[in-house]
C-alpha positions as CSV (number, residue, x, y, z in Angstrom):
1,M,-6.9,-13.5,-3.7
2,S,-8.3,-13.3,-0.2
3,E,-8.7,-10.2,1.9
4,T,-8.7,-9.8,5.7
5,T,-10.8,-7.4,7.6
6,D,-9.1,-4.4,9.2
7,G,-7.4,-5.5,12.4
8,E,-7.3,-9.2,11.6
9,H,-3.8,-10.7,11.7
10,R,-2.5,-7.2,12.3
11,E,0.2,-8.2,14.8
12,H,2.1,-10.4,12.4
13,M,1.4,-8.9,9.0
14,A,4.7,-7.1,8.8
15,D,6.6,-10.3,9.5
16,R,4.9,-12.1,6.6
17,A,4.7,-9.3,3.9
18,S,7.0,-9.8,1.0
19,V,6.2,-6.9,-1.3
20,V,4.6,-3.5,-0.9
21,E,3.4,-1.4,-3.9
22,T,1.4,1.8,-4.2
23,T,-0.7,2.8,-7.2
24,L,-2.4,5.9,-8.4
25,V,-6.0,5.7,-9.7
26,E,-7.7,8.7,-11.4
27,E,-11.5,8.8,-10.8
28,K,-13.6,11.7,-11.9
29,G,-10.7,14.2,-11.7
30,I,-9.6,13.1,-8.2
31,W,-6.4,11.1,-7.7
32,A,-6.5,8.1,-5.3
33,V,-3.6,6.2,-3.8
34,D,-4.0,2.5,-3.2
35,I,-1.5,0.3,-1.3
36,I,-1.0,-3.3,-2.3
37,V,0.6,-5.7,0.2
38,V,1.7,-9.2,-0.9
39,F,1.9,-12.0,1.7
40,D,2.7,-15.6,1.2
41,D,-0.9,-16.6,1.1
42,E,-2.9,-13.4,0.1
43,V,-2.8,-10.0,-1.5
44,I,-4.4,-7.0,0.2
45,R,-5.3,-3.8,-1.6
46,R,-6.6,-0.8,0.3
47,R,-7.5,2.8,-0.6
48,V,-5.2,5.0,1.5
49,G,-6.4,8.5,0.5
50,T,-7.6,10.8,-2.3
51,Y,-5.9,14.0,-3.5
52,L,-6.9,16.9,-5.8
53,T,-3.8,16.7,-7.9
54,E,-1.7,14.0,-9.4
55,E,1.4,15.6,-8.0
56,R,0.2,15.4,-4.4
57,A,-1.0,11.8,-5.0
58,T,2.5,10.9,-6.4
59,I,4.2,12.4,-3.4
60,A,1.9,10.7,-1.0
61,A,2.3,7.3,-2.7
62,G,6.1,7.5,-2.4
63,L,5.9,8.4,1.3
64,I,3.4,5.6,2.0
65,K,5.5,3.0,0.1
66,R,8.8,3.9,1.9
67,T,7.1,3.8,5.3
68,A,5.5,0.4,4.5
69,E,8.8,-0.9,3.3
70,R,10.4,0.0,6.6
71,D,7.8,-2.1,8.3
72,I,8.8,-5.2,6.2
73,S,12.5,-4.5,6.4
74,G,12.7,-3.3,2.8
75,P,13.0,-2.1,0.2
76,I,13.1,-5.5,-1.4
77,H,14.8,-4.5,-4.6
78,G,16.8,-1.4,-3.7
């Protein structure tokens, strides 16, 4: 898995992305939302934000995923 630096390939990323997922990670009582974007030749995982409750993190993860899917002409499976 390779990662690009922020800004690198940014102009054509949405054209190449095939899958977008979000995941919740609990760390020391704080909930984090990560986004995972799958391209033909790489996978990128980035921390989007942290939230004080799981409920807020879940809401944010859903909004982030739906927005990203719009950028890749998704959702892929729904």
